[in-house]
C-alpha positions as CSV (number, residue, x, y, z in Angstrom):
1,X,-11.6,12.3,13.6
2,X,-9.5,15.8,13.4
3,X,-11.3,19.3,12.5
4,X,-10.6,19.3,8.5
5,X,-8.4,18.4,5.9
6,X,-5.2,19.5,6.2
7,X,-4.8,19.8,2.3
8,X,-8.2,21.4,1.7
9,X,-6.2,24.8,1.4
10,X,-4.6,23.7,-1.8
11,X,-7.6,23.5,-3.5
12,X,-7.0,19.5,-4.2
13,X,-9.3,17.9,-6.2
14,X,-11.5,15.9,-3.5
15,X,-10.6,12.6,-5.4
16,X,-7.2,13.1,-4.5
17,X,-7.8,13.6,-0.8
18,X,-7.9,10.5,1.3
19,X,-7.4,9.5,5.5
20,X,-6.4,6.5,7.1
21,X,-7.7,5.7,10.2
22,X,-5.2,4.0,13.0
23,X,-6.0,1.3,15.5
24,X,-3.5,3.2,18.0
25,X,-1.7,6.8,18.3
26,X,1.8,6.2,17.4
27,X,4.7,7.4,19.1
28,X,7.0,10.3,18.7
29,X,9.5,8.1,17.4
30,X,7.6,6.1,15.3
31,X,5.8,9.4,13.5
32,X,9.7,10.9,13.3
33,X,10.4,7.8,10.9
34,X,8.0,8.5,8.2
35,X,9.8,9.8,5.1
36,X,7.9,12.8,3.7
37,X,9.8,12.2,0.4
38,X,8.7,8.4,0.2
39,X,6.1,9.3,-2.7
40,X,7.2,12.6,-4.7
41,X,4.2,14.8,-5.9
42,X,2.2,13.5,-2.8
43,X,1.9,14.4,0.5
44,X,0.7,13.2,3.9
45,X,0.0,14.5,7.6
46,X,-0.2,13.0,10.6
47,X,-2.5,14.1,13.3
48,X,-3.5,12.1,15.8
49,X,-4.7,8.6,15.0
50,X,-5.2,9.9,11.6
51,X,-3.1,10.3,8.2
52,X,-4.6,12.9,5.5
53,X,-3.0,12.0,2.4
54,X,-2.9,14.2,-0.8
55,X,-2.5,11.8,-3.8
56,X,-3.0,13.8,-6.8
57,X,-1.3,11.1,-9.0
58,X,-3.5,8.7,-7.6
59,X,-4.0,6.1,-5.0
60,X,-2.9,3.3,-7.5
61,X,0.9,5.2,-7.8
62,X,1.5,6.4,-4.4
63,X,4.3,4.6,-2.3
64,X,2.0,6.0,0.7
65,X,0.1,2.8,1.2
66,X,-1.4,1.1,4.4
67,X,1.6,-1.5,4.6
68,X,4.1,1.4,4.7
69,X,2.3,3.6,7.6
70,X,1.4,0.2,9.3
71,X,4.7,-1.4,9.3
72,X,6.6,2.3,10.1
73,X,4.0,3.2,12.6
74,X,3.9,0.1,14.4
75,X,-0.2,-0.3,14.0
76,X,-2.9,-1.1,11.7
77,X,-4.8,1.1,9.1
78,X,-7.7,1.6,7.2
79,X,-8.3,3.9,4.7
80,X,-11.1,5.8,2.5
81,X,-11.3,8.8,0.2
82,X,-12.6,11.7,1.6
83,X,-15.9,12.0,-0.2
84,X,-16.7,8.5,1.5
85,X,-15.8,9.8,4.9
86,X,-18.0,13.1,4.3
87,X,-21.2,11.1,3.0
88,X,-20.7,9.0,6.2
89,X,-20.2,11.9,8.5
90,X,-23.5,13.7,6.4
91,X,-25.1,10.2,7.1
92,X,-24.5,10.2,11.0
93,X,-25.5,13.4,11.4
94,X,-28.6,13.4,9.7
C-alpha cells in the first residue's frame, strides 16, 4: 500500500475516504480510460494497484464503483473504508 491517502490534505471527513485494492496493476491505456468526471463531487487517485477515493456524497451515491473500476481497468478489486484499513494496519503493527 502506498504511503498515505492522496485526499488527506483536503481535511476530508475520514468517513468519506476509501481505498480499492486491485488484483493487478493496470496498464497505461486502461488507466487513461478512467473518467475523472464520472461522478461529480467525488474524486479518485490511481496509485499503483490501489484506487484512493474521496466520496463526500457517500458510497451509496457514487458512480465510482468496483464494477466501474474492474471493467475499465480489466482487473478485480475489493474496497474498504479508510478507517477499516487503518484499524487493520494498527492490528498488524501492534
